[in-house]
N, C-alpha and C positions, 0 to 999 in steps of 0.2 A: 347483256352478257348471258351466255347459255348456262342453264342450270344442269349440273352433273352431280349425281350422288353416289356413283360407283366408279372406281378406277383401279387398274392393276399396274403395279410398278415393280421394278427390280432394284434391289439395294446391295451395296457392297461397302463394308467398312474398310478403313485404310490398313495397309500392311505395315508391320513394324520395320523400322530402319535396321540396316545391318550393323553389326559391331565392326570396329576398326582394328587393323593390325598396324601398330606404330611403336617406335622405340624412341626413348628420350635421348636427344643428342644436344649436348651443350659443351661449350669449350671448358676444358679442364675437368670434364666429368667423363671418365673413361668407360664406365659401365652404367649407363643410365637406366637400362631395363625397359620393359614394355610399358607403354602408356596409352594404349588404344582405348578410346571411350566406347560406351554403349550406344546402340541405336535408339532413336526416339519411338515412342508408342504411336501407332496409327490412329487416325481420327475415328470417333464414334459416329453412328447414325442416330440422330436425336429427332424425335417428333415433338412439336410444341403446338398446343391449341391457341389460336389467335382469334380474338373476338371480331376483328374486322373482316374476316373471310366468311363467305356464306355458300360456297360452291367448290367442287373439286375440279373445276374446268381447267385449272393450270396443269393438272396431271394428264390431260388429254394430249398436250403438246410436248411433254417431257416425261418419259417413263423410266429412265435410267439415272440412278443417283449413286455417286461414288465419293466417299470421304477421302481426304488427303492422306498420303502415305507419310509415315514418320521419316525424319531425316537420318542419314547415316551418322555413326559416331565419328569422331575426329581424334587426332593426336592430342597430347597434353591432357589426357583423361577427360576430354570434352564430350559430353553426352549430346547426341543429336536432338534437335528440336522435335517435339511431338507434332504429329499432323493435326491440322485444325478439324474440329468436329463439324459435321455437316448437319445443320439444324433445318428441318423441313417444316414450314408452317402449314397447318391444316385448320379447317374450321372447327369451332367448338361443337362437340357431338360426333366427331369422327371416330369410327371403330377401325382397328387394324386387324385383319384376318389373315391367317396362314393360307397359302395357295395349295390346299389339300382338299380331299373329298369332303371332309367334315367342316371345312372353313373354321378352323379353331380360332377362337378369339384370343389375340395376343395382347391387345391394349384397348382401352376405352377412354377417350379424352373428353371429359364432360365439364371441365371448368376452365375458364380463361387463364392462360399462363401455365397450365399443367404440362409437364414434360415427361417423356419416357425415353430412356436409352434402349433402343430396340436391338442394335448390333454394336458390340464392343470392338474397337480397333485392336489389331494384333500388337503384342508386346515387341519391344525392340530387342535385337540380339546383343549378346555380350561381346565386348572387345577383348583383345588378347591380354589386357592387364588382369582379367579374371582367371586366366589359365596359368599364371606364374606359380611355380612351386619350388621347393628346395632342389628338386631334381630336374626341373625344366625352367631355367632362368631366362630363356629367350624364346617364349612360345610364339608360334606363328598361327595358332588356332584362333578362330573367331566364330561367332554364331550368326547365322542369317536371321533376319527379322521374321517374326511369326506371321503367317497369313491372317488377313482379316476374315470376317464372316460374310457370307453371301446368302441372299434370301429374296424370293419373290413374294409379295403380299398384295392383298386386296384392301383398298380403302373404301369404307362405306359410311356415308354421312346420314345420321339420323338427327333431324332438327330437334332442338330443345324447345318445348312449349308446355304450358300448363294445361291447355284445353285443345282438343282436336275436334274438328268438324267432319262428320261423316254423313253420307246419304247418297241417294241415287243422283245421276246427272240432272241438273236443273232443279234441284231441291231448294236452291236459294243459299247455298253455302258462301259463295263469293259475295253475294249481296249483303249477307249478314256480316261478313268480315269487314266490308267497306263501311257498313252502318255503325259498327261499334269500335272500329279502329281508324287509323289514318292511312290504312293500306289502300291501294288503288288496283285491286284485282279486276281482271277483265270479266265483264258480264255480258252474256249473249243469250238469245232465245233458242239455242240449239244445244244438243248434247255435247259434252266434253269441251265446253268453253275453257275450262281450267285444265291445262295440260301438264302443269308442274306445281309443286307445293308452294304455298304462299304463307307468309307470316305477318302478323300485326299485333300491336299492343293495345289492349283495352284498359282504359282508366275508369275506375268506378269506386266511389266512396273512399278516396284516398289510397286505393290499391291499384297496382298495374299487373295485368294478366296477359301472358303471351298466348296468342291463339294461332293455331295452324289449320290451314285449309288445304285439303288434298283433292286430286281429281275424283270424280264420282265413281261409285262402284255399280256394276250391273251383275245380273245373274251369270255365274260362271267366271267371275273375275279371278277366282283362285286358280282356274285352269288357263288363264290368259285372255279371257274374253274382254273386249273393249281395250282399255289401257292396262287392264290386269290389276293385280294387287300389290305391285312392287313398291308403290308409294305408301303403303300402310306402315312400313317401317318408320316413317317420320312421325307417327303418332304412338309408337310403342312406349315412348318416354312420358307421354301425357298422363296426368293423374285423373282426368275427367274427360268424357266424350259428350259432345252435343250431337244428338242424332236428329237430323232434319228430315221431315216428311212433308211433301207437297200436299197441301189441303185441296188443291184443284186437280190432283191426279186421279186416275180412274179407280185406284185401289190403295188408299193410304196404308191399310193393314198389310197388304201384299208387299208394298214397298218397304215397310219396316222389316218384315220377315226376310226379304231378299238380302238386305244389308246385314242383318244379324247372322244369317247363314254364312255370308262371306267372311265376316269377322271371325266366326267360329272355325271356318275352314282354314283361315290364315294362321290361327293359333297365336303364340307369343303372349297369351293372356289378354288379348284385346276384348274378347267376349265377356270377360269377368270385370272389366273396368267399370267404375260408376258411370252411369249414363243419365243425361237429362234429355227427355223427349220433347221435341219442338214441332208444332204444326205450323208450317210457314205459309206465306202468301195469303194471309187472312183477308187482306183488302180485296183480293180477286175472287173470293168464294162467297156465295150467298149464305145467309145465316143458317138456313135449314141444312144445307150440305155441310157446312162447317161443324154444326152441332152433331150431326150424324157421324162424321169422321172422328170427331173428338171422343164420342162415346165408344165407338168400335175400337179405336186405338187404345183407349184406357183399358178395355176388357182384355185385349190381346197382349198388351205389354205389362199389365199389372201396375201401371202408374199413370197418373193424370198428366196428359201432355200440356205444355204451355203453348198458347196460341199467340203467334207473333206476326208482325209485318215489318220487313226491313224497309219497305218503301215509305210507310207512314210513321214508323218508330213505335207502333203499338206493341206493348208487351215486352219491349227490350229492357226496360228498367227492372221489371220483375225477373226476367231471365238472368240478368247480371247479378241480381241479389242471390238467386239460386246458385250461380256459379261461384260467387265468393263464399257462400256457405258450404258448398261441396268441396272446395279446395282446402278448407280447414283454417287454422289460425294464421294470422298475417306473417308470423315469423317463418313459416314454411315456404311461402311463395312471394313475399313482398319484393317489388322491384323499386329501385331508387328512381327519382324523377330524371336524373341525368342519364341513366341507362335507358329509360323509356324514350327520352327525347332522341338519343342516339339511334335507337332502333326504328323509330317512326318518322324521322326527319325525311321529308320528301316522299312520303308513302313508302316506307321501307319494306322491301321484300327480299327473299334470298337471291334475287337476280342481280 
């Protein structure tokens, strides 16, 4: 299934039903009077966050949504039935934005089952029974149903994860995700092997942590170079970043600075998030080069990087200990075993 994290749709809530003009007619009742009922209310447009969805691909094939109109009133003071609400399921983490220059945030669905009524249906019109008075005993006036609301919105998906992986292409992000979770992200020896975000759940010391892997950043990503920085939105909600630097690269310090510059250029507080620095591919670098890269990176970043190897598993336990420590107390980010199994079954990804 294709991964889609942005979509534009058009919404219209239901119109209210018209009121009814009717008069009571019964045998032996000479002057029954007006008995026209009111129209029913139009249906609302409701968005609901559903945990089983992981992409906005459904909105690529359907962009127009319209709720049901309220039914018209009837005689014998019968009110028309209300129109059915239109419930639109979206993935957890979906934001609803107005289609304006500022992309105003209208709703942010961050919890499974969370609902928001975005557009309210129109009210039903009054029947002629409401217009009866002492001077107008047989009114023929009625009220038309009120129109519904209409709006075009953007849907933007930001995956929910505790930890985000950042780094240059081929820094080892997908390999690390596969090593610490049951995800099966594609790994290749060429740039931009990862073309879309991936998720996995890491279990360590009785805790489950959701990890997000995004495509690699290169210099100028904020201006659209490479894949650009559009996928950085998926780690805006992360509380901790793992910054991966290739120990076998020509300039580990330069690689670190490039990614830090792109995070700062993107904004949204990514440059201020807590960061754990990782020196990857330790199995492929000789001891002298690895030691030099570690010292240079520590001086530049102001923190001692952890040396790891996803291929051999070296340093992964210490890294996960640091991650658990950095995320804070268990109550803030603990995942149940059932939820973890549901997400990781069959190498769960957002696809």
